[in-house]
N, C-alpha and C positions, 0 to 999 in steps of 0.2 A: 687809643686807651685813655689818652687825658681829656676828661670832658671840658669842651671850652665854656666861658662864661656865656650864660645866656638864660632867658626866662626866668630872671630874679635869682639864678644859683650862680655862685662864685664858681671859677675855674679850679681844676683839679691842680694840687701841686705833686712834688715828688722829684725824682732825677731821671736825666736822659744822659747816658754816656757819661755820668759822674758829676754832669752840670745840674744844678738846681734849677727847676723848673718854677720861675717866679709868675707866670701869666701863661692863658691859653685862649687865644681868639679866633674865631671863625671867620675867615675872609673870603672874598670872592676867588683868591688863587688855593683855598684850602685851610687847614688848620695851622695857626702859626703857634708856635711854642716859643716863649721869650725864656732864656736861660741866663745865669748869671756867668757863663762862660761860653765861648764859640765851640761849636761842633762842626766837625770836617764835612762838608758836602758829599754825598754818597756813601759816606761811612755807615756801616750797620752799627747800631747803639742799642743797648738794653735800657729800658724805661722801668722805672718802679715807681709806683703811685704810693703818696703817702695815705695808706690804707685807713688809718684810724680817723683823718681827717674827710677823707671820701666816706666812708661809713658814716659819720656824724651828720655830714651833709646830706646823705641818702635818707637817714632817719627824718631829718628835720623836712625835707622835702615831700616825704611820704605822708608825714603828719601833716602837712600843709593840705595835701590833697583830701586827707580825711576830714580835716575842718572845713575846707571849702566846699566840698562834695554835701557835706551835711549842712552849710549854711544855705546852699543852692536848693535842695530838696526839702528841708523843713520850713525855710522862711524865704523863698524866693530871691536870695542875693547872688549876685554875681561878682566873683572875683575879678577886679579891676586893677589891681596892683598886688607883687609879692617881692619882698626883699629879706635875702638872708643874710644876717649879720654875723659876727663872729660869736656872739652871746644870744641873739634871739632871732624869731622870724616875725616879720611884720606882714600882716594881711590887709588889704585894703578892699573893702565891699561896698557895693554901689547904694547901698541903705543902712541907716543906723540899726543896732541890734540892741534891744533892751539887756539889762543885766540878766534878766531871768533867762532869755534867749541862749546868751553867751554861756551860762551855767548849763542849761540844758545840751547845747551843743559839744561842750567839754565832756559832760558825764556821756554821752552817746559815743564820743570819740574814744573815750576809753574803753569803753565797752566794745567796741569794734577792735580795738586794738588787742583788748584780752582775748577777744574770739580768735584771734591769729589768722584773719583771712588772708588768701592768696591774694598777691598783687601781680598783675601780667602786663606785659607790654607788647604790643604786636602791630604790624602794618596791615590794616584790612584790606582786601581788594577793593577797588573803586565802586563796584556796584555794592558791596556791603557796607562801606562808608559812607554811601548816597543816602541809606535808608537808617543810619545808626544816630541816636542821640547823644551828642557829647558836648562836653564844656570846651569852649576855646576863645580865646581873647581876638585870634585873627581868622579870616575867612580861608581855610585852607582847602585844596583841591587835589594834591597830590603827594605820596611819599609822608602820609599823615600818620604818626607814631599815637596809638590809643594806649593810653594806661588805666587800668579796671582794677577797682577794688570791689568785688560783687557787694550788691546792695547797698554801695555808699558813693561810689563816683566813677564816672566815665569821663575821660579828659585826654584832649590832645597835648601831648608833653614830649620834650627830647631829652629830659635829664634822666640820671641814674635813680632807681629807687630799690629799696629792700624788697625781698622775695614774700615776705610776710609780714602782716599787720603787728605782730607781737615783737617783731624786731624795732619798730619805732620806741619801744619803751612806755612813755607815757605823754599826755597832753597838759598842758597848764596854760589857760588863758587868762590873760590880765588885762 
């Protein structure tokens, strides 16, 4: 239930068995939860996400998909980097955008948010994936999770997202 750090998104926080979850990482052995107190091996514990933090990160990440999808479709930009900080989201594109292009992306992004479009995530069958056009920074071949915002973005992504673009709130590009 706790999202591990990855793809530019910070890990979830919350509690496991009363211990604070400080970090979550994906390792070859599985998902590793770093807590501020020991947990007993084999013991069943209850986990509780810090939901306001998780939701805020979902809003930011979904907003990033809207902006990156528009930059790609409108101006041929490829998102080559993404970082979500505590107070901002930083996007790196492979080309410079003019101030007018940035204003256009912001206006279009907020229109898409206002339209409250659905955001879906699915694992297409390999034969479907082979014919699907989607954004991805990696050459993926199996267990590819595709996040789709109709008319805006189709992208390989492992992170949690809001269900509707209206849940994003608004986008302000600086």
